[in-house]
Structures are given as structure tokens and as C-alpha cells.
N, C-alpha and C positions, 0 to 999 in steps of 0.2 A: 504494500500500500504506500503510495507516494505522499509527500507532505500535504498537498492540496486535499487529498482524500481524507487524511488523518485530521486536518483542520476542520473540514466540513462535518465529519462524524462527531468531533468534539463540540462543535457549534450546535448541532442538533440535540446532543445530550444536555447541553447547558440550557437551551430553550425549553426542553421538556421539564427540567428541574425548576426553572423560573415560573413556568405556567402552573406548577403545582403549589407555588407559594401564594400567600394572601397579599392583598395590597396592589398598588399600581406597579406595573412592570415595564412601563414605556421606556424609562431611562435605562433600566437594566438590560432590556432587549437591545436597545440602541448601542449600549456599551459592548455587548457580546458581538454585535454585527461589526462594530468598528475594529475589534480585535481580530475577527475573522478576515476582514479585508486586508489588514496588515500582514496576516500570516500567508495569504495566498497571492499577494501582489508580487509580480516578477521584479527581479533586480537587474538593471542594466549591467552588462559585463565589460563593455569596452569604453575607452575614452577617459579613464581615470588618470589624473596626474600622479607623479611619484608621491609616495606616502611621506617621505622626508625630504626636506630641502634645507641643508645646513642645520639639521636637528629641529627645524620647525616642522609641524605636522599639518598635512592637508586633511581637514576634518571630513570632507566628503569621502575621500579615499579611505580614511580610517574607519568610518561607519560602514562603508562597503566591505572592507576587509573583515570587520567584526561579523557582519551579517553572513558572509560566506562561511566563516568558521562555525558560526552557530548552526547553520543549516546542515553542514557536513556532520557536526556533532549530533544533531537530532537524528539524522539518518543512521549513523553508527549505533546510537543508543537504541533506536527502533529495531535494528538488526539483532540486538541483544534482548529484545522483548521489553525494553523500557521506553514507553511512549511518553513524550513530553513535548512542549513547545517552548522555545527559548526566544524571548523578546529582548532584544539587545540594543544598547545605545549608550551615548555619552552621558556621564553624570554632570549636570549643571547646564547653564545657558551660555552658549558659545558666542553670543553677541558681546560677551565680556572680554574675549581674548582673540577673536578671529579678525585678521586683516582682510581688506577687500579682495585679495586673490585667493581666499579660502584657507590660507595657512595661519597657524597660531602665531600670535605676536611673541610669545615666550617659547623658548626651546623646550622640547619634550613636554609642553603643556597639555594637560588633560588626557594623559594616557590612562584614564580611569573609566571603566565601563561598568554599567549596571546590567544585570541579567535577571529578568523575571522568568518564572517557570511555573509549571503546575504544582499543586500541593503534594502530589504523589511522587515528585522527583526525589530519589534517594539522596540523603545528605547526612554526613557525620562530621565530627570535629577534625578528622584526618582527611577530609575531602569527600570522596565517593565517586561514583561513575561519571558524573558530569565533569569534574575537574580532571579525572584520569583520562578522559577522552578529549576534552576541549583544550587543555593546556599544551599538549604536544603539538597539536595542529596550529594553535595560536603562535607559539614560539617559533615554529617552522616558518610561518607566514611573515612574522616580524624579521626573522633572519634573512629571508629572501629580499626584504626591503632594506637590509643593511643594519638592523638593530639586533645584535646577538645578546640575549639576556641570559646571564648565568643561572645555574640551577639553585641559587640561594633564595628560594621563595619561602614565604612563611604564611601559615594559616592564621588569620587574625579576625577580631571583632565578631565572635559568635553571638547570635541573637536568638533568644529562646522565648517561648510563650509561657504563660503561667503554669502550665503542666510540665515544663522542662523540655518540650519538643524543640529541636533545633530548627529555626526558621531561616537563618541567613548565615553566610560565612564568606569571608574575603580571602583571596590568595594574593599576596603582595610581594613584589620585589623592590627593595629600596636601593636606589643608586648610591654609590660610595660617597657622594657629596651631599646626600640627604641629611638635613637637620630638622629639628622641630620648627625652627623659624623659617627655613628655606626647604620646603618639602618637595621631593622629587622621587617619584616611584611609578611603577606600573602596577595596576590594581584590577583584579577581576572580582566583582562583588555579586554573588549569586543569592537570590531570594526565592524561597518557595512559599513565602507568605503572599507575595504579589505576582500576578501573571505577566505584568508589563513593567518595563523599567520606568515608565512615566509614573506609575504608582509609587515606586521607590522614591523618586524625586519629590512627588507631592507630599508623601509622608514626612520626609526630611524637612521640606519647606514649611509644612504646617507646624511641626515641632518648633522650628526656629521662629516662625511668625508669632506663635503663642507666647514664647518666652520673651520676645522683644516687646510685644504688645502689652503684656502684663507686668513689664518692668516699670515701676513707678518711681524708684529712687535711682536715678542715673549716676548720682555721685557715689552711691554704694557700689553700683556696677563697675565704675572706674576703679574703685579701691580693691574690689574683690576679683577682678579679671585682669589677667596678664595682657600687656599691650599686644602681643602676638595673637592672642585669642580674640581680642577686640577686632583686630585686623581681619581675622578669618571669619568672625561673625559678620562683619560688614561685607567682606568678599562673598560669602555664601548668600547673604541677603540679596546683593546685587545680581549675582549669578543665577540663583534659583528663582528670583522673582520674574525672570525672563519667561519661565514656563507658564506664568499666569497671564501673559499678554493676551491670551484668548478669553480671559475672564475680566481683566482690568486694564483700562487704558490710562497710562500715566498722564498727569497734568503737565503743562508746559514747564512749570517750575521743577517738577520731578525729573523731567526729561533732561533739562539743562544740568541738573545736579548729577544725574547718571553719567552724562558725557564728561563732566569734570572729574568724577571719581574714577572713571575708566582711565583717563589720562594720568591721574595721580598714582594709579597702580603700576605705572611704568617705573616708579621708584620713589616719588615724593611721599607716598603714603607711609613709608617706613619711618618718617620723621614723626615723633610723638605729637608735636603741635598740629601737624597736618592731619594726622589720623583722627584726633579728637575734634578738630574743627569740622571734619566731614561727618563724624558721628553725631555731633550736635546739630548739624544742618539736616541730617536725615530725620532725627527725632523732631526737630522744630517744623519740618515741612509737612508733618502728619502723613508721610508716605506709608509708614508701617500701619497706622490706623486706617488709612484709606484702603489698603490692600486687605486688611482684616475684614472690614465691612463688605468689601466686594465679594470675598469668599463666602462670608455669611449670607449675603444676599442671594448668591447663586444656589447655595445648598438649601437654605431655609425659606427663601422668598420673602424676606422681611427687609424693611428699610433701615438705614443707619440710625442707631440709638432707639429703635422701636421698642426693644426690650432687652433684658440681660440675656446673654448667651452662655451656655455651658459648653465651652469649646470642645473639650474632649468627648463627652457623650453625644453631642449634637453634630459636630463637624469632623473630628478626627476619629471616625468610626471604623470598625472592621466588619465588612469590607468598606473601603472608602466610598463616598457618595458618587454614583456614576454621573450625576448631573454636573459634578465638578471635573471628573476625569475626562469626559467627552470633549469639552472645549480645550482642555490642556493637550490631549493627544492630537487633536486636529491641528492645533497651532504648532506643536513641536514637529509633527510630521511635515507640515508645509514649510517650516523653517529649515529643516534638514534638507529638504528638496532644493530650497533656494541656495543654501551654502554649498550643497553638493554640486551645484551647477557652476560655482565660481571657479575660474581658471586663471592661472598666471598670465 
């Protein structure tokens, strides 16, 4: 059975399950259909630029490489009787780091991928069939492009549910020059909690958004948070908020601030005064608050300040609200198609 047939069979099973549940299923069905379309969409094979150019990475070529490795991995696992679907893509929003030619502004930037999979995908702290199959293919493809990664990979960041079941695991290679302040690594992050990598990013973004939104004492935040962690909070907010562009349109003031911060991340942001100036401006602009209420509005259909919201129970649910995931996946898919078309 080929990938298309496996995807159609899984889609039919999911529809049957949804129809057996109570309540409105319109958004849930639309979400399943969107996942199906992504699984069966053909991938163009020709015309991709070199993956690396002086250690800068062409994001379109990188995503293409990842998808090819994922589909080969799926087929090999299916041959072993392990059926799953691997939804694969870059973690974060590449409007933060991509130049007009499609290459990253920073060397080796964003060699981090998220992989969503079915809940039935085998996973253990020492890896499992996915990593055993995916990693040799991935390393071989990188080597063909000129990046030979040593075998010094580590399993990191296990995530478990309340019962102790392993939901997520990362396989990471740290480059010799990696430090906590200057992070440089290749990372494969597998989740069997979420079927798509957009869900992984949405979950991460909602956690960060809630933490920032409910921070009321920013003086205490400065005292209790290392400068480098403040910088990465700001970087992750800027990067991940990109995936919400299908949900929220930035104000002109926020857009100008975004462009300034992007330029500052070329180096100036490492100066403490510059870092905290931009943090203060983000807080004062109400950007965090505006995004918070945009997400709440999409999920709950209520207006800003209409009522108090219990963010965890109402927004950051398991599974995540499909009415939020649908515009996110549509936006991210369209964005990746645009940057994939960028050429030197």
C-alpha cells in the first residue's frame, strides 16, 4: 500500500471516529481534511538550489530534503509493519532569519526540525524505530550536501504525560563551538502527542504567550531571568508569532518594531541596554496582549476583555483547538511555498 492509500485509509478512520462523537464536528473534519491534503500533495523534485552556501542554509531546499527523508522513513517503517505519518518542518518562523534569496542570514541557522507523528508511533528514551530509520538517511543526505555530522548525538528533552507515557524526544548534535549563549546544533524533535509539526509550534507558542501575558511584574522578571534567557524569550516570541499571521495581523507600530528587532538580532541585541529597550517596547506596544486576545477570539469567539479566560483549560487544550490550527497550517504552508520559490 502506497503513502496516498495509507493516508486516505487513515482519513476515513478519523472521520468515522469524529462522527461518533457528540458536538459540532465542522472544524474537526476540516482539520482532518487539511492534514490529508498535506500528506498526499506531491513534492517537486527538480530545481532546488544547493542546500548550503558558505554555511548559510537555503530553507526551501532544507524543507524539501526533510520531506524526502520523512517519506522514505515512512515507507521503510511501513515495510516493517509500523504504519505512521511523519509531518515534518522547521521549528519557528523563518521571516526572522531568511534573506530575500531564501538563504538564512546566520550560518547553520535553524537546523532544527519538528516531526509530528501518530500516537501509535513507537518511542522510548533510547530512541526507537523512527530514529533508527530516519537518522541514517538524514545524515547521509546532509553528507551529500557537504555537512558531515559526527556520531556524537544525544537523546534529550523527554516529555511525558501524567501517566508517564513518553510523548516526545529530541536527538541533538551540538557543534564544538556551541555554548548556552551562542547555540549551534542540529536537532530532530519527534512528537507522538501531535500529528503535525504546526501543533508542536502552536503548543510552544501558547506556553510562551501565556507566560508573557500573565507576567505583571516586569522588574521581577528582569531580576529573576538571565539576560541570555530574556534574549531567547524575545527571539522565540518574534519567531513563533510569525505562525499566527493567519490569525492576527500586526499593527503598523508592531510591524515597525518587528523590523527593528530583526535588525538588532544581527548583533546589537546582545548589548544589555538594547535588549531591555526592545523588551520594554514590546511590552508597552501591547503586542503580547493583542496576540493573546486574537487567539482567544479565534478559539472562543469572544471579544477583547469580554470576560476572564482560563487559558489552559479553554485555549491550550489537548487536542489543540482545530479552529486555531487550521489558519496556522494554511498560513505556514503558503509561507513555505513562497520561500521555497526564492532563488539566488
